[in-house]
C-alpha positions in Angstrom: -11.3 8.9 28.2 -8.8 7.8 25.7 -8.9 9.0 22.2 -7.5 7.0 19.4 -7.5 8.6 15.7 -6.8 5.9 12.8 -5.5 3.4 15.4 -4.1 -0.1 14.9 -6.6 -1.6 17.2 -6.7 -5.4 16.2 -3.6 -7.6 15.6 -3.0 -8.0 11.8 -0.1 -10.4 11.3 3.0 -9.1 12.7 1.9 -5.5 13.0 1.9 -4.0 16.6 -1.8 -3.4 17.8 -3.9 -2.1 20.8 -5.2 -5.9 21.3 -1.6 -7.0 21.3 -0.5 -4.3 23.9 -3.0 -5.4 26.1 -1.8 -9.3 25.9 -5.0 -9.7 24.2 -6.9 -9.3 27.5 -9.7 -6.6 27.3 -10.0 -6.5 31.2 -6.5 -4.3 30.9 -8.3 -1.8 28.6 -11.5 -1.1 30.5 -11.5 2.9 30.4 -14.1 4.8 28.2 -12.8 5.2 24.5 -13.5 7.5 21.7 -12.3 6.0 18.2 -12.1 8.4 15.4 -12.1 6.4 12.1 -12.4 7.3 8.4 -14.9 5.4 6.2 -12.5 5.7 3.2 -9.3 4.8 5.2 -7.7 1.9 3.0 -4.6 1.2 5.1 -4.8 -2.7 5.9 -4.1 -2.0 9.6 -6.6 0.7 10.4 -9.5 -0.2 8.3 -12.9 0.8 9.4 -14.2 -2.7 9.8 -11.5 -3.1 12.6 -13.4 -0.8 15.0 -16.5 -3.1 15.0 -14.1 -6.1 15.8 -12.4 -3.8 18.3 -15.8 -3.0 20.2 -16.8 -6.7 20.5 -13.2 -7.7 21.8 -13.4 -4.6 24.2 -16.8 -5.2 25.5 -17.0 -2.0 27.4 -17.6 1.8 26.7 -16.5 2.7 23.3 -17.7 6.0 21.3 -17.1 6.0 17.7 -16.8 9.0 15.3 -16.4 8.2 11.6 -15.2 10.7 9.4 -16.3 11.0 5.4 -14.1 13.0 3.8 -12.1 13.0 0.5 -10.1 9.9 -0.4 -6.8 11.6 -0.3 -4.0 10.5 -2.6 -0.8 8.4 -2.5 0.1 5.7 0.2 -3.0 4.5 1.9 -1.0 4.4 5.2 0.3 8.1 5.0 -0.9 11.3 5.9 -2.1 12.5 2.5 -4.6 9.7 2.1 -7.9 9.3 4.1 -5.8 7.6 6.8 -4.1 10.6 7.7 
């Protein structure tokens, strides 16, 4: 099983992503996945909505755990925010 936390799953501009690493070919990624996200993550590259888009793209076994803690503080893409 592959475990991904606050992952950059889907292509967003020029930012690297899991989708891009698989050459946009979900057949290359047919392993069981556990994706851990945070409901309050506001980093543009790891938004909670990207998990559902990844589920549709991936089409295979995908378990998701969503955390729902404090908002955090500072830059939304850094460790002290919900993203971290």
